[in-house]
N, C-alpha and C positions, 0 to 999 in steps of 0.2 A: 518625187511625185510630180507629174505633169500638171500645172496650175489649169491648164486649158481643159482638162479632162471633165467630161460631163456623164454622169450616171443617170439613165434614164430606164424605169420599169418597163416591162412588157405592157403594151397599150391592149385594150380589150379587143381591137380589131386583129392583132397578132395572136390571140389566144384561139387557134383553129384546132388543136389537137383534140379529138375525142377519147373516150375511155379505150375503145378499140383500137385507136391509133397507138396510144400508150402502151396497151396490151401487147399489141403486135411489135412494138418498138423494143420493149424488154424480152420477149421471148427471142427476137433476133439477136439481142445483145449477147444472149448466152448459147445461141444456136452457132456455135463456131467450133473450130478444131481444138482451142485453147481448152474449152470445157470437156471436151472428149478425152482429152490428154490427162486433165485433172482426175477423171475416173479412172483411168488406167494406173495412174499413180496411187491412188487410194485403195487400189485392188491389193495392196500389200497388208491387209487386214482381213481379206476374205469378203464374200459378198453380203453376208448379213450385217456384220459390223459397218462396212464401208457405207452401204444404204441407210442404215439408221443415223450415222453421224452426218451423211448427207443432207438428210431431210431436217435434222435438228439444227445444224449450223445453217444452213439455207434459210429456214424460218426465222432464226434470230437475225441475221444479217440482213434479211431483206424486210425485216420490220423496221430497221434503221434507215433502209432505202425509202421506205415510205414516209418516213418521218423528214428526211432530207428533200423528198420530193414535195412535201407539204410546204417546206420554207420556200423552195422556187415558186411554187403555186401562190402563195401568200404574198411574197414581196416582189415576185416578178423579175428577178435578176439572176445571172449566171452563179454556177456553184462556187467558183473561186472568189467572186466579188461579195458572196455571202459570208465569207470569212473575216471580212473586214472589221465589223462590230466586235467579233471576238479576239481577233489576232492584232487589230489596228489597220489604219489605212495603208500603212507601209508594211506592217508585219505580215499582211496576208500574202505577199510575195513569198514567203517561206512554204505555205501550203501549195502554193503555184508550182514551186519548183518540185515538190515531191509529185504532183500530178504531172508534170511534164516528164520526169524520170520513170514514174511507172507505166505511163502510156507508150512511152518509147520501148520500156522493156517488154511490154505485151506485143508490140508491133514485132520486136526482134525475135520473140519465142515463136510467133505464127509464122515468121518469114522462116526460121529454122525447120518447123514442121513442113512447109511447103517445099523447102530446099530438099528435104529427105525425100518426098515424092519425086521431085525432078531428078534425084540422083537415081532412083529405081528405075525412071523412065530411060534416062540416058544409058544405063547398064544394059537394060533390056533391048533397046534399038542397037546399040554399039556393039554388044557382046562383050562388054567388061567385065572381069572376075571380080570377085569380093577382096582383092587385095588392099592394103592399107591405103597405097597410092591412089588407086581408082576411086575408092570410098571418099578420100578427102577431097581429090580433085572434083569430082562429081557434085559434092556438096557446095563446093565454092562456086562452080558454075550455077548451080540452083539459087544461091544467095545473090548473085549478080543478076540473074534473070528476073527474080522476085523485086528486088530492088529498082529496077527498071519499070517492072508492072505498077509498081507503088507510085513512082514518080508520075507516070502516066495517069493513074486513077485520080490522083490529088490534083494534078493540074487541070483536070476538067471541071473544077468547082463544086460547090456544096450540092448542087441538084443532081449531076452526074453520079456523086458518091451515094446519095439516096437511092438512085436507080440502081447502081451496082449492087447495094446492099440487099434489095429486094430480089434481085436475080440470085444473089448469093444464098438466101436463106432457103429458096425453092431448090437449089441445087445440093445443099447439104441434107435437106430433108429427104432428097432422093437418095443420096449416098448413104445416109444412116438407116433407112428402111432396107436398102439392098444389103448392106451389110449385117442388119438384125436377122435377116432372112438367112443369109448364108451361116451366120454364126449358130443359130438354133438348129439348122439342118446338120451342120458339122457336129456339135456336141450337145448332148440332151440337157435341158435346163437343171435337172435334179444334180447332175454332175458338177454343174458350176456353182451351184448352191453348197455342195459339200467340200468343194476344193479349198484348200489353204496353203499358202506359200511356205516355202521352207523357213526355219527359224531365222537364218541369217537375213532375210529380205522383209521380214516384218517390222512394220514401225508402231510404236506406241500410240494409243488412242488420242492423247494429247497434241503428238505431232500431226496426227491426221487433222484434228480440229484446227490447228493453227495454219495448215496449207489451205484448208477450205475458206476460213476466216478470210486470209490474205486474198484469196482470189474473189470471193464475195465482195468484200469491203470495198474493193478497187472502185466499183461501180457507184457506190455511195457518194464519193466525192465527185461524180458527174451528175447525180439524178436532177439537181435544179436546172441544168443546161436543156433538159427535155420538159420538165414539168411547169417551167415558167411560160409554156405555150399551151397548157391545158385549158380546158373551159371550165371545170368544176372539180371540186376536191377529191372526189372519188375517182376521178381519171387519174388525178396525180397520185394518189396513195394506193386504193385498192388494186386497181389496174397495175401500177408498177409491181407491187407485191406478189400478186399472181403471175404475172406474165414472166417476171425473173426468176420466180421459183420453177415454175413449169419448163422454161427453157434450161435452167440449171439441172433439174431432176432427170429430164428426159435425154440429155446429150450426155451427162457426167454417167448416168447409168448404162447406156449403150456403151461408152467407153470401158467401163468397169467390167461389163460381163464380155465384151470382145476380147479385153486383154486376158482375162481368166481362161477363156475359151482358147485362145491361141496358146496360152501356157499348157493347158491340157493336151492340145493337138499336137505340140513338138515336144511336149515332156521337159518343159524348161520354162521357168519363169523369169523374165528380166525387165524390171521396171523401165529400164532405158528403151524398151520396145512398145512402150504403151502408146505412141503416137499413132494416129489413125494411118499413116502412110506405110509404116512397118506391118501393122495388122492387116492391111489390105493385101500386101504382098505376101505375107505367110498364109492367108487365107485364099490366095489365087485369084484375086479380083480383077488383076489385070491394069493395064495402062489408063484405061476410062475412068476408074475410080481415082487414080493418081492425078489425072487432070482436073477433075473435080474438086479434090482437095487444093490443088493450086489455085483454082478460081475462087474458092471459097475463102482461102487464107488472104487473097487480095481484098475480097470484100470486107472481111473483118478489119483488117490493116487500114483500111480506108478511115473507118470510124476512130481507130486508136490514133492514127497520125493526125486526124482533124482536132481531136481532143487535145493532143499534146502540143500542136501548133497554137491553138487558142489560148491554151494556158500560158505559151511562151510569150503571146502578144500581150498578156495580162501583167507580165513581168516587165516586158520592154514595150512601153506605149506607143513607141513611135514606129515600132516594127509591124510591117503589113502581113496579113495572113499568109499570102503565096510564100514569100521568102521564108517565113517561119515554117511552112510545111516542108519546103526543100531541106531546111536545116535538119529538122527531127527526123527527116525520112533518111538523111545521110549519116546521122548519128546512130539511128536505129541499126542500119546497115553494117556499121563498124561493130557495135554490140553483138550482133548474129554471129560474128567470127569468134567470140569467146569460146563456146564449147568445141569449136573446130580445133584449136590450139591449145587451150588451157585445161579444160575439163569436160568430163561428160556432159550430155544435156541435161540429164536428171539433177547432176549436183548442181549446175548453173542454175536450173529452174527453181529448185529448192532454195539455193542461196537468195535467189531474187525473191521470193516468197517471204522469206523470214525478214528482208528489209522492209518489204510493204507492210507485213503485219505490225512490224516494231514501230513504224511511223504512223501509218494510216488510222490504227485504232485509237490512240491518244488523240490525233487531231480531229476524228470525228466526234469523240468523246466532248471535246472542248466546244466544237461549234453547234452541236445539238444542245447540250446543257445551257449554253449562253441564250440560244433563241427560245427555247421552250420553258427553261425554269428562270434564269436570270432577267430576261428581257420580257418574258411572258407573251411570246409571239409578235412583239411589237418593234419593228425596226424602222428608223427614220431614213428614206432614201436620199433625201436631201443632205444627208450628213456622210454619205459614204465617199465622198471625195474632198471633203472640206477640211482644210487646213485649220488645225486648232478647234476642230468640231467635237461632237459627241464621241467620235471613234478615232480620234487622233491620238489620246492616251499621252504617253512621253515620246516626242519626235516620231510619232506615226505608229508606235509600236506598243502594244499590251504587255508588259513585262510578266503579268500574272499567267497569261495564255502560253508565253514562251517558258516560263520555269515549269509550270504544270505539265507542259508537252514534254520538257526534259525528264520530267519525274516519270511521266508515263513510258518513255522508252527504256530508262533505267530500270523501272519495274518489270517490264517485258523482259529484258535479259536477265534480271535477278531470278524471276520466276521460271525462267527456262532452265535453271540450274537445279530446281528441286524435283526430285523423282516423282512424288505423288502428282505434281502438277503435269509433268510430261506424260504420267500414265494416266491422266483423267481428263481433266477440262482444257489443258493448254494453256499458254500464257496470254493470249491475246485478249480474250474477253476480262479476266481478273484486271489485267493492266488498263483496260478502258474504264473499268469501275473505280480504280484507284485514281485514275485521271480526272473522271467526273467529279469525285468526291473532293478532291484537293482543289480543283478550279472554282466549284460552287462554294467552299468554306473559305479560301482565300479572297474571292470577290465580295463575298458578304462581309467579312471581317475588315478589309481595306476601306471598301466604299461604303461603310456602314452610315 
C-alpha cells in the first residue's frame, strides 16, 4: 500500500449530475449491442418466459444497483475504493481484479460482435464466399480494425469518451427502431409469441436467471463511480434503477424478438446467430446497419475500457490512467481471439457469464451487508488508506470477507449441481444470500 495515497471524497462542487443525467447514463449503459445479444441468447426459452424472467431478474438486480449507488452518493468515493471497509485496505485489490477482468471481458464481447459486422461488410464488398477461411480471416481483420478504433477512442481522453458515448446512443436507437420495423413487417407478432425453439436448444429457467444476473450485476460494481457525483439521493437511487431497467428491457426485448423472427424467417434457430450483425444480415438491412453496429460497439467499449483501466490503477497506484488503458485494450484484443480459435462465441460468452456470476454475486453481497447492516451506512473516509486503521484488519486484509467470499463461490458451484436449482431460481441469488448470512454472522460473532 502506497503510504502517500490520499483518499478524498467528492466535494459539493463536483456533485453536478442531476437525476436526468443519471437516468440517461444508465439507459445508455444498457443501450448497446451486448444487451441486444443477451436478448437473443434468452430466446432459447421462448418470448413469454424470456420476457418474464427479464423483468424479474432485472428488477432484483437493479435494486442492488440502487443500493450500491446510494453508497457512492453517501460516501462520495469510487466503487472499488468502497470495498476497503469490507475487504480491507489491501484486500480490496481482489474485487478490483475481478472488475478489471469483467470489463475487459465485456470489451472483448463487444469487439467480437463488431468484428462480425466488419466480416459481413468485407465479404459483401470483396465478394468473398462463406468458406471457413474467408469467415475466419474476415473476423480477424474485424478484430484488428476494432482494436485500432478502441485505442483511438481512449487516447482522446475522458471528455471525448463521453462525447462518443452520446453519439453512440443516438445511433443505437436509430438502428433498433429500424430493425424493429423490419422485424415486425417481416414476421407477425403473434407468430413470434407462439414460437418455441427445438428441444435441443432450450435452456432451463435457472440457467437463464444466472445469465441475466451475471449481465446485470456487472454494473452494480461500478455504480458508485457515477452516483458519487449526484446532487441528491433520488438521482443516485431511483434514477439509476429506472434508467438501467428501461435500457435493459428495451434493448434485450428487441434482441429477443429479432432473434425469434430470424429463426422463423429462415426456419432455423441458432443461438450463435443472436448478435445484431448476423440478424441484420439475415433481415437484409445492408452495410449501413453494420457500420452503425461498429460505431456503437466502439462507444460501448470506451466505457468498458475506461472502467477496466480505472480499476487497474486502483491495484497499481503508480500506474497512470493512459498506459493502463492501453494495457487493458491490448488484453481485450487478445481475449477477442478466443472464440475464433477455441470455441463458438456463444460457448465463450456463457462461460464468461458463469465466471462473472460466480464471483460478483458473493462480492456484492459482502460490501452491501457491510455498509447497510454492519456499519449502518457510516464509513470513515479518513480511515480508507490508513495503515493499522479501522479498515486494516490483519495486514490490510479482512479474513472474514475473504473466507465468506470463498464460501459464496463454492455455494454457487454446488447449487449449480442441483437440478431443482437449475430448473427454477438459478444459483446466483441463493449463493448471494448464503454469503450475506455467513458474513453477517461471522462479523457479529468475531467482533462481538
